[in-house]
C-alpha positions in Angstrom: -1.0 6.8 -32.8 -2.0 5.0 -29.6 -3.3 7.1 -26.7 -0.9 7.6 -23.7 -2.8 6.7 -20.7 -2.5 5.9 -17.0 -3.3 2.2 -16.3 -4.9 1.5 -12.9 -4.9 -2.1 -11.8 -7.2 -2.7 -8.8 -10.6 -4.2 -7.9 -14.2 -3.2 -7.5 -14.8 -1.4 -4.2 -11.5 0.6 -4.3 -12.9 4.0 -3.4 -9.5 5.7 -3.3 -8.8 4.5 -6.9 -12.2 5.6 -8.1 -11.8 9.1 -6.7 -8.3 9.6 -8.0 -9.2 8.3 -11.5 -12.2 10.7 -11.6 -10.1 13.7 -10.6 -7.3 12.8 -13.1 -9.9 12.6 -15.9 -11.3 16.0 -15.0 -7.9 17.6 -15.4 -7.2 15.9 -18.7 -5.2 12.8 -17.7 -6.7 9.7 -19.4 -7.1 6.7 -17.1 -8.0 3.1 -18.0 -9.0 0.9 -15.0 -8.9 -2.9 -14.9 -10.4 -4.7 -11.9 -9.2 -8.1 -10.8 -12.8 -9.2 -10.1 -14.0 -8.2 -13.6 -11.6 -10.3 -15.6 -13.9 -13.0 -16.8 -14.8 -11.4 -20.2 -11.8 -9.1 -20.7 -10.3 -9.0 -24.2 -6.6 -8.1 -24.0 -3.8 -7.8 -26.5 -0.3 -6.6 -25.8 1.3 -6.0 -29.2 4.9 -6.2 -30.3 5.0 -2.4 -30.3 4.2 -2.3 -26.6 0.7 -1.0 -27.2 -2.0 -2.5 -25.0 -5.6 -3.1 -26.1 -8.2 -3.8 -23.4 -11.7 -4.3 -24.6 -11.1 -2.2 -27.7 -9.3 0.6 -26.0 -5.8 0.9 -27.5 -3.2 2.7 -25.5 0.4 2.8 -24.2 0.6 3.0 -20.4 2.5 6.0 -19.0 2.0 5.1 -15.4 1.0 1.6 -14.2 -0.4 1.8 -10.7 -0.9 -1.6 -9.0 -3.2 -1.4 -6.0 -5.6 -4.2 -5.0 -5.1 -6.2 -8.1 -5.3 -9.7 -6.6 -6.1 -12.4 -9.2 -7.6 -14.4 -6.2 -10.6 -12.1 -6.8 -11.1 -13.5 -10.3 -13.7 -16.3 -10.7 -13.1 -17.8 -14.2 -15.0 -20.9 -15.3 -13.3 -24.2 -15.9 -11.3 -26.9 -14.2 -9.3 -26.1 -11.0 -6.0 -26.2 -12.8 -7.2 -23.9 -15.6 -8.5 -21.4 -13.0 -5.2 -21.3 -11.3 -3.3 -20.8 -14.5 -5.7 -18.0 -15.4 -5.0 -16.2 -12.1 -1.2 -16.7 -12.4 -1.2 -15.4 -16.0 -3.0 -12.2 -15.0 -0.7 -11.7 -12.1 2.3 -12.1 -14.4 0.9 -9.7 -16.9 0.3 -7.1 -14.2 3.9 -7.4 -13.0 5.3 -7.2 -16.5 3.1 -4.2 -17.6 4.4 -2.3 -14.5 8.0 -3.1 -15.4 7.5 -2.1 -19.0 5.8 1.3 -18.1 7.8 4.5 -17.9 6.6 4.8 -14.3 5.0 2.4 -11.9 3.4 2.7 -8.5 2.9 -0.2 -6.1 4.6 -2.8 -8.3 7.6 -3.3 -5.9 6.4 -4.0 -2.4 9.3 -5.1 -0.3 8.2 -7.4 2.6 8.7 -6.8 6.3 12.1 -8.5 6.5 13.6 -6.4 3.7 12.0 -3.2 5.1 13.5 -3.9 8.5 16.9 -4.6 7.1 16.8 -1.3 5.1 15.6 0.7 8.1 18.5 -0.6 10.2 21.0 0.1 7.5 19.7 3.7 7.4 20.0 4.0 11.2 16.2 4.0 11.8 15.2 2.0 14.9 12.9 -1.0 14.4 11.4 -3.3 17.2 13.5 -6.3 18.0 11.8 -9.2 16.2 12.1 -12.5 14.4 10.1 -14.8 12.1 9.1 -18.1 13.5 6.6 -21.0 13.1 6.6 -21.5 16.9 6.2 -18.2 18.8 6.1 -19.7 22.2 9.4 -21.5 21.7 11.1 -18.6 19.8 10.3 -16.2 22.6 13.4 -17.6 24.3 15.5 -15.9 21.6 13.7 -12.6 22.1 13.2 -11.9 25.9 10.4 -9.4 26.5 7.3 -9.0 28.7 4.9 -8.2 25.9 4.9 -9.0 22.2 3.2 -8.1 19.0 2.3 -11.2 16.9 1.4 -10.7 13.2 1.3 -12.5 9.9 4.4 -12.1 7.6 2.4 -10.9 4.6 -0.9 -9.0 4.5 -3.4 -9.2 7.3 -6.1 -10.8 5.0 -6.5 -13.4 2.3 -9.3 -14.2 -0.1 -10.2 -17.9 0.1 -12.9 -17.4 -2.5 -13.7 -14.5 -4.7 -15.3 -11.6 -2.8 -14.8 -13.2 0.7 -12.0 -12.0 2.9 -10.6 -13.8 6.0 -8.7 -11.5 8.4 -5.6 -12.4 10.6 -5.0 -9.3 12.6 -2.0 -8.2 14.8 -2.3 -9.1 18.4 -0.5 -7.8 21.6 0.2 -10.7 24.0 2.0 -11.3 27.3 4.7 -13.9 27.1 2.7 -16.5 29.0 -0.1 -16.3 26.4 2.0 -16.7 23.3 0.6 -19.1 20.8 0.1 -19.1 17.0 -2.3 -16.8 15.1 -5.8 -18.3 15.5 -7.0 -20.0 12.4 -3.5 -20.5 10.8 -1.7 -23.9 10.6 1.0 -24.4 13.2 3.7 -24.3 10.5 2.8 -20.8 9.3 5.7 -18.3 9.5 4.7 -15.3 11.6 6.4 -12.2 12.9 7.1 -12.0 16.6 8.4 -8.6 17.8 8.8 -6.9 21.1 6.1 -4.5 22.2 7.5 -1.0 22.2 6.1 1.5 24.8 5.5 4.7 23.0 4.1 8.2 23.3 2.5 8.5 19.9 1.7 6.6 16.7 1.8 8.0 13.2 0.5 7.0 9.8 2.6 8.8 7.3 1.7 9.0 3.6 4.4 9.8 1.1 3.3 10.6 -2.5 6.0 11.9 -4.8 7.7 14.6 -2.9 4.7 15.3 -0.6 4.4 14.0 2.9 1.3 14.0 5.1 0.9 12.5 8.5 -1.9 11.5 10.9 -1.5 10.8 14.6 -3.4 7.7 15.6 -4.6 6.9 19.1 -5.9 3.4 19.8 -5.6 0.7 22.5 -4.8 -2.3 20.4 -3.3 -2.9 17.0 -6.4 -4.5 15.7 -8.7 -1.6 16.7 -8.4 -0.1 13.2 -10.4 -3.1 11.9 -12.4 -4.3 14.9 -13.2 -1.0 16.7 -12.7 1.9 14.3 -15.1 4.0 16.3 -12.8 3.9 19.3 -9.7 5.1 17.2 -8.9 8.8 17.3 -7.2 10.4 14.2 -5.9 13.9 13.6 -3.8 15.4 10.9 -0.4 16.6 12.3 3.0 17.7 11.4 5.1 14.8 12.6 8.4 15.1 14.4 11.2 15.9 11.9 12.9 12.6 12.6 9.7 10.7 11.6 9.4 12.7 8.3 13.2 12.2 7.6 13.0 8.5 8.2 9.9 8.1 5.9 11.6 10.0 3.1 14.9 8.0 3.6 13.0 4.7 3.5 11.0 5.6 0.5 14.1 6.7 -1.3 16.0 3.5 -0.5 13.0 1.4 -1.7 12.4 3.6 -4.7 8.8 4.0 -3.6 6.7 6.7 -5.4 3.9 6.1 -2.9 3.8 4.5 0.5 1.9 4.4 3.8 4.4 4.2 6.7 3.6 3.3 10.3 5.8 4.7 13.0 5.9 4.8 16.8 7.3 7.8 18.7 9.1 7.1 22.0 9.7 10.7 23.0 13.3 10.5 21.7 13.2 8.8 18.3 11.0 7.2 15.7 10.5 3.4 15.6 9.6 2.1 12.2 7.0 -0.6 12.0 6.3 -1.2 8.3 5.4 0.3 4.9 2.4 -0.6 2.8 2.9 0.2 -0.9 -0.9 -0.1 -1.4 -2.1 1.5 1.8 -5.6 3.1 1.7 -6.1 6.6 3.0 -9.8 7.5 2.8 -10.6 6.4 6.3 -7.8 8.5 7.8 -8.8 11.5 5.8 -12.4 11.1 6.8 -11.6 10.8 10.5 -9.4 13.9 10.3 -11.7 16.0 8.0 -9.2 16.5 5.2 -8.4 15.3 1.7 -4.7 16.1 1.5 -3.6 12.6 0.6 -6.1 12.3 -2.3 -4.8 15.6 -3.7 -1.2 14.6 -3.3 -1.7 11.3 -5.1 -3.5 13.0 -8.0 -0.7 15.5 -8.3 1.9 12.7 -8.2 0.2 10.6 -10.9 -0.4 13.7 -13.0 3.3 14.6 -12.9 4.5 11.1 -13.7 2.1 11.0 -16.7 3.2 14.3 -18.0 6.8 13.4 -17.7 6.2 10.2 -19.7 4.4 12.1 -22.5 7.1 14.8 -22.5 4.8 17.5 -21.4 6.9 19.8 -19.1 4.6 22.8 -19.2 3.8 24.3 -15.7 0.4 23.6 -14.4 -2.2 26.2 -15.0 -3.4 28.4 -12.0 -6.9 26.9 -12.3 -5.5 23.4 -12.1 -3.4 24.2 -9.0 -6.5 25.7 -7.4 -8.6 22.6 -8.2 -6.0 20.2 -6.7 -4.9 22.5 -3.8 -1.8 24.5 -4.2 -0.5 24.0 -0.7 2.0 21.2 0.0 2.7 19.9 3.5 6.2 18.9 4.4 
């Protein structure tokens, strides 16, 4: 009989994944990791019985966790067309493995437009915004004194394996609105009003656990360009923020998500959710590891459900992972 195993799809350098996989193995949850930048010599078979064999390891995934598994990181040999087909095929296999698993994390990542629509439908405020290829012209449809301009997808791309190019959010006055530097003029971008706020929160939801950090910074890009100037502390967020995060996660079917909110003193303002959001940096700045432990517990519980193991966790296991849960 094939082993029942968590399948982790990511890439080298993913410290969060490495720590979680190590902790899961220490508590008896088997994990097989496949990195997008180590695909060149991988031997894979997905059999008619649904069993997967990767480099001789035969197993049936219980939980497929898709994190930073970008086939752009792969560097196969051959002609350009063949390399593109190789990357597309691995991306398709990752999506289909996630769909075929009893549980999946990170496989369904609704984009900003869908997230905003769902938030509005749930009664959660979002900044007024639009998508445009010409921010200066489109500002006439969205009168404001200051704007946030950001790319529609992730803030980075990988033009060649191992080399990232960043396109970070910017806060701009109306008379300085142009496109995002380095992008072609016809690139769709998000233009939204700048919302004055009293606080900003990064909220992590893993399973039924919710953990939040208050983030103080001057500009949106400071997290990447001036991390030393950003102040982070673990907090209990306003009840309305926690409720909005739980409602959005439930509506999206997200087992895990990193949610960004502003707080205006009266209500939360939802910015976006990242289904692959990292947490080590926030934990390190706040001197905690609550998100790591929450993610381990969540993956453990999903794995045990898939294998039909409903026994309560042993006291020693709860002590190892931290018995307290923040709400």
